[in-house]
C-alpha positions in Angstrom: -8.6 -38.3 24.5 -11.4 -36.4 24.4 -12.2 -33.7 22.0 -13.4 -30.4 23.4 -14.5 -28.1 20.4 -14.1 -24.7 22.8 -10.8 -25.5 23.5 -9.3 -25.8 20.6 -11.6 -23.0 18.7 -9.3 -20.6 22.1 -6.6 -22.0 21.3 -6.4 -21.7 17.3 -7.8 -17.8 18.3 -5.0 -17.5 20.6 -2.3 -18.6 18.3 -3.9 -16.5 15.8 -3.7 -13.2 17.7 0.3 -14.3 19.0 1.0 -14.4 15.1 -1.0 -10.9 14.2 0.9 -9.2 17.0 4.3 -10.7 16.4 3.9 -9.1 12.7 2.6 -5.7 14.3 5.5 -5.5 16.7 8.1 -6.1 13.6 5.8 -3.7 11.6 5.6 -0.4 13.4 8.3 1.7 12.9 9.4 0.1 9.5 10.6 2.1 6.8 9.2 -0.3 4.6 5.2 -1.1 5.7 4.9 2.9 6.6 4.9 3.2 3.0 1.5 1.4 3.1 0.1 3.0 6.7 -3.4 0.9 6.4 -0.9 -2.3 6.9 -0.7 -1.6 10.4 -4.5 -0.5 11.0 -5.5 -3.7 9.5 -3.8 -6.4 11.8 -4.8 -3.9 15.3 -8.4 -4.3 13.7 -7.7 -8.2 13.2 -6.5 -8.6 16.8 -9.8 -6.6 17.8 -12.0 -8.8 15.6 -10.8 -12.2 17.1 -10.5 -11.3 20.5 -14.2 -10.4 20.5 -14.7 -13.3 19.1 -13.4 -15.6 21.5 -14.9 -13.7 24.3 -18.1 -13.8 22.9 -17.5 -18.1 22.9 -16.7 -18.2 26.4 -19.9 -16.5 27.2 -21.5 -18.4 24.6 -20.4 -21.5 26.5 -20.9 -20.3 30.0 -17.1 -20.4 30.8 -16.9 -16.6 31.8 -20.1 -14.7 32.7 -22.3 -12.5 30.4 -25.3 -10.0 29.8 -26.7 -8.8 26.9 -25.7 -5.5 26.7 -21.6 -7.6 26.6 -23.0 -9.8 24.3 -24.1 -7.4 22.0 -21.6 -4.9 22.3 -19.6 -8.1 21.6 -21.0 -9.2 18.7 -21.0 -5.4 17.0 -17.7 -4.9 17.8 -16.9 -8.1 16.1 -19.1 -7.6 12.1 -17.9 -4.1 13.0 -14.2 -5.0 12.7 -14.4 -7.0 9.4 -16.5 -4.7 7.1 -13.4 -2.1 8.4 -10.8 -4.7 7.3 -12.4 -5.0 4.4 -12.4 -1.0 3.9 -8.9 -1.2 4.7 -7.6 -4.0 2.5 -9.2 -2.2 -0.3 -7.0 1.2 0.4 -4.0 -1.3 1.6 -4.4 -2.3 -2.2 -4.6 0.9 -3.5 -1.6 2.2 -2.0 0.6 -0.6 -2.9 -0.6 -0.1 -6.7 -0.3 2.9 -6.0 -2.9 4.3 -7.6 -4.6 8.1 -6.8 -7.6 6.5 -5.5 -7.3 7.7 -1.7 -6.3 11.2 -2.9 -9.8 11.4 -4.6 -12.4 12.6 -2.3 -15.7 10.9 -3.9 -14.2 7.5 -4.1 -13.3 7.8 -0.4 -16.5 9.0 0.9 -18.1 6.3 -1.6 -15.8 3.3 -0.3 -16.6 4.3 3.1 -20.9 4.5 2.6 -21.0 0.6 3.2 -19.0 1.4 7.0 -21.7 4.1 7.6 -24.7 1.8 6.8 -23.3 -1.2 8.9 -22.7 1.3 12.0 -26.1 2.7 11.5 -27.8 -0.7 11.2 -25.3 -2.1 14.6 -26.6 0.9 16.5 -30.2 0.5 15.8 -29.8 -3.1 16.5 -31.0 -3.5 19.7 -33.7 -2.0 18.8 -34.5 -3.5 15.5 -33.3 -6.6 15.4 -32.5 -6.7 11.6 -28.9 -8.3 12.6 -28.7 -10.3 15.8 -30.9 -10.6 18.7 -30.0 -11.5 22.0 -32.6 -12.9 24.1 -33.0 -12.6 28.5 -31.7 -16.3 28.1 -28.6 -14.5 25.9 -29.6 -17.2 23.3 -28.0 -15.6 20.1 -30.6 -16.0 17.2 -30.0 -14.6 13.6 -32.2 -11.7 11.8 -33.4 -10.9 8.7 -30.6 -9.2 7.4 -27.5 -11.1 9.2 -26.2 -11.8 5.9 -25.3 -8.3 5.4 -22.2 -8.3 7.6 -20.7 -11.0 5.3 -21.4 -9.8 2.4 -20.0 -5.9 3.2 -16.5 -7.5 3.8 -17.0 -9.3 0.8 -17.1 -6.5 -1.4 -14.6 -4.7 -0.4 -12.2 -8.0 -1.1 -14.4 -8.1 -4.3 -13.4 -5.0 -5.3 -9.5 -5.1 -4.6 -9.6 -8.6 -6.3 -11.3 -7.3 -9.4 -9.4 -3.9 -9.7 -6.0 -6.3 -9.4 -7.1 -8.8 -11.5 -7.4 -6.1 -14.1 -4.3 -4.5 -13.9 -2.4 -8.2 -14.2 -2.9 -7.5 -18.1 -2.3 -4.7 -18.7 0.8 -3.8 -16.4 4.1 -4.4 -18.7 6.4 -4.2 -15.6 7.0 -7.6 -14.4 7.5 -6.5 -10.5 3.9 -4.5 -10.7 2.4 -7.2 -12.5 3.1 -9.4 -9.5 1.9 -7.0 -6.9 -1.6 -7.3 -8.5 -1.2 -11.2 -8.6 -0.8 -11.3 -4.9 -3.3 -8.2 -4.3 -6.1 -10.6 -5.9 -5.0 -14.0 -4.6 -4.8 -12.8 -0.7 -8.4 -11.7 0.1 -9.8 -15.3 -1.7 -8.3 -17.1 1.7 -10.7 -15.5 4.7 -13.2 -14.9 2.1 -13.4 -19.1 1.9 -13.1 -19.0 5.3 -15.7 -16.4 6.1 -18.0 -18.6 4.3 -17.3 -21.9 5.6 -17.2 -20.7 8.9 -20.9 -19.3 8.0 -22.3 -22.5 8.7 -20.1 -23.9 10.9 -20.0 -21.7 13.1 -17.6 -24.2 16.1 -15.0 -24.4 13.5 -12.0 -21.6 14.3 -11.7 -20.9 10.5 -11.8 -17.3 9.9 -9.3 -16.4 12.7 -6.3 -18.7 10.9 -7.3 -17.4 7.9 -6.6 -14.0 8.5 -3.1 -14.6 10.5 -1.9 -16.3 7.2 -3.3 -13.8 4.7 -1.4 -11.2 6.9 1.9 -13.3 7.1 1.6 -14.3 3.6 1.5 -10.3 2.8 3.8 -9.3 5.3 6.3 -11.6 3.7 5.3 -10.4 0.2 5.7 -6.9 1.2 9.4 -7.7 2.9 10.6 -9.3 -0.4 9.4 -6.4 -2.7 11.3 -4.1 -0.4 14.4 -5.3 -2.7 12.8 -3.3 -5.3 12.6 0.0 -3.1 15.0 2.4 -1.6 14.3 2.1 1.9 14.5 6.2 2.4 12.6 7.8 -0.2 10.6 4.6 -1.4 11.1 5.1 -4.7 11.9 2.1 -7.2 15.7 1.5 -6.3 18.5 1.4 -8.9 17.9 -3.0 -9.5 14.2 -2.2 -9.9 15.1 0.7 -12.8 17.2 -1.5 -14.2 14.8 -4.0 -14.8 11.9 -1.9 -16.0 14.8 -0.1 -18.4 15.4 -3.3 -20.1 11.8 -4.4 -20.3 10.8 -1.1 -22.2 13.6 -1.2 -24.0 13.0 -5.0 -25.3 9.1 -3.8 -25.9 8.0 -3.2 -28.7 6.7 0.2 -28.6 5.8 3.5 -31.1 6.1 5.8 -28.0 10.3 6.9 -27.2 11.7 6.2 -24.6 13.7 9.0 -22.2 15.7 8.6 -19.6 16.8 11.5 -17.0 19.1 11.5 -14.8 19.0 13.5 -11.9 21.9 15.6 -9.3 20.9 17.3 -5.7 23.3 20.0 -6.6 25.3 21.0 -3.8 23.9 18.3 -1.7 27.4 17.3 0.2 27.1 21.2 1.7 23.5 21.0 2.9 24.8 17.5 5.1 27.9 19.6 6.1 26.3 23.0 7.0 22.7 21.1 8.3 23.7 17.5 9.3 22.8 13.9 7.9 19.5 14.3 9.0 18.4 17.3 7.3 20.5 15.9 4.3 18.0 12.5 4.6 15.0 15.0 4.8 16.3 17.1 1.5 16.6 13.2 -0.2 13.0 12.7 0.8 11.5 16.1 -0.1 13.4 15.6 -4.2 12.1 12.2 -4.7 8.6 13.5 -3.4 9.0 16.5 -6.4 9.8 14.1 -8.5 6.7 11.6 -8.3 4.7 14.6 -8.5 6.4 15.5 -11.5 5.6 12.9 -13.2 2.1 12.0 -11.9 0.2 12.9 -14.7 2.2 10.5 -16.9 0.3 7.2 -14.8 2.5 4.1 -15.5 4.2 5.4 -18.2 6.9 7.1 -15.9 8.6 5.8 -13.3 10.9 7.8 -10.6 13.9 6.2 -8.8 16.7 7.0 -6.7 20.5 5.9 -8.2 22.4 6.5 -5.4 23.7 8.9 -2.7 22.3 12.1 -4.2 21.1 11.0 -7.7 17.7 10.5 -9.3 16.3 9.2 -11.9 13.3 8.4 -14.3 12.7 6.6 -17.5 9.4 8.0 -19.8 7.5 6.5 -22.0 6.4 9.1 -24.6 5.4 10.2 -28.2 6.2 13.6 -27.9 9.9 14.3 -27.7 9.1 18.0 -25.8 7.4 16.1 -22.9 10.4 15.6 -21.0 10.8 19.3 -21.6 7.5 19.6 -20.0 8.7 17.5 -17.2 12.2 19.0 -16.0 10.1 22.8 -16.5 7.7 21.1 -13.7 10.0 19.5 -11.7 12.2 22.6 -11.2 9.2 24.6 -10.8 8.2 22.5 -7.7 12.0 22.6 -6.9 11.1 26.8 -6.8 8.1 26.7 -5.1 9.4 24.7 -2.6 12.4 26.4 -2.0 10.1 29.8 -1.8 7.3 27.8 0.9 10.4 27.9 3.8 9.6 24.7 5.1 13.4 23.7 4.9 16.3 25.6 6.1 18.3 24.8 3.0 18.2 25.6 -0.9 17.2 23.0 -3.2 18.4 22.7 -6.4 18.4 20.4 -9.2 21.0 19.7 -12.2 18.7 17.4 -14.8 19.9 15.3 -17.9 18.1 13.4 -20.5 18.8 11.2 -23.5 16.2 9.8 -26.0 16.6 6.0 -26.4 18.1 5.0 -29.9 18.1 1.4 -30.6 20.3 1.3 -33.6 22.9 3.3 -31.7 22.0 1.7 -27.6 21.8 -1.3 -26.9 22.2 -2.0 -23.6 21.4 -0.3 -20.3 24.3 0.7 -19.3 24.9 2.5 -22.1 21.6 4.2 -21.9 22.3 5.5 -18.5 26.0 6.5 -19.6 25.0 8.3 -22.3 22.3 10.4 -19.4 25.3 10.4 -17.2 27.0 12.7 -20.1 24.5 14.5 -21.1 24.0 15.2 -16.8 28.2 16.4 -16.7 27.5 18.9 -19.3 24.8 20.6 -17.9 26.3 20.5 -14.6 29.5 21.4 -16.4 27.6 24.7 -18.0 25.7 25.7 -15.1 29.0 25.9 -13.0 30.8 28.3 -15.8 27.6 30.2 -16.0 27.6 30.8 -11.8 31.6 31.9 -12.6 
């Protein structure tokens, strides 16, 4: 059997594209994946990148006719998509780690600076030849600044890996540490493949590395779904109990508070406006709870306990902070009702207890204590209505 490098290159690229398209199709519309909006965009960019690489290889080998303009366009899209993939990966990593990175306008502008610079270099490249040059004989030559096209995406991936690695040692939650570990390791696969392919141009390394990385990340995201509620995107009961147990065992000078939160008259919302609106109400409550604890950072975790019940676990040195959080959540609920963005009236009952290691020994006991306080709050509000 005669070894054909081009045939191998095209076959590997084709298999990689099929893998990526399969994951892309499965990801579109998925509640789990939609929480990280950049995932699908990243896959689409990878498909474009590999397709351009395949077309250029076929033109370079003379298998399909080409011209200078098509060569410039194909190569430009190929290199630009690599840089864009780096940016998307950084944004995806920040979204998975639930940082406020994408909410900071300055950070978004600065993170996009490399993309803008690369775009400018590619637009002017046909005249400057700084990045690469295609002669009249269609012979491809690397320019003086060619290496920048590999450095640009590497910068994004390096920042992603460093930021994730820094969080591994600081994070107390086991689930979150696993997330940061995956974020720090995944970029290493395409980085290593890119470095090798930089020197061995006929070896099909980058495409399969991208496909394998996406497959691993997709598998991880699906498996990590066991700790998230599919409707609201909050942590679910399993993740909540794990976090409470871990925080109860971890020595800390901060107090530990548990909030039990119930949506008042939720059955009425379902009966009057339908289950679709009921789901929207639960999503709105989840959004408000996350906003209510946003300034607490990693010291607080909001979760859906089940049905129309939610919880917040908070580490705080101040006993008054739990009152401020409750007041902030109620204020946000009031603002939401006044906005007129939903047909129903939202109302929450909130019960909160402080963990006492002398009287409470298990997670279930702590939850039952908070639930008892919630029951008293609801009972008192019912009496007041009468």
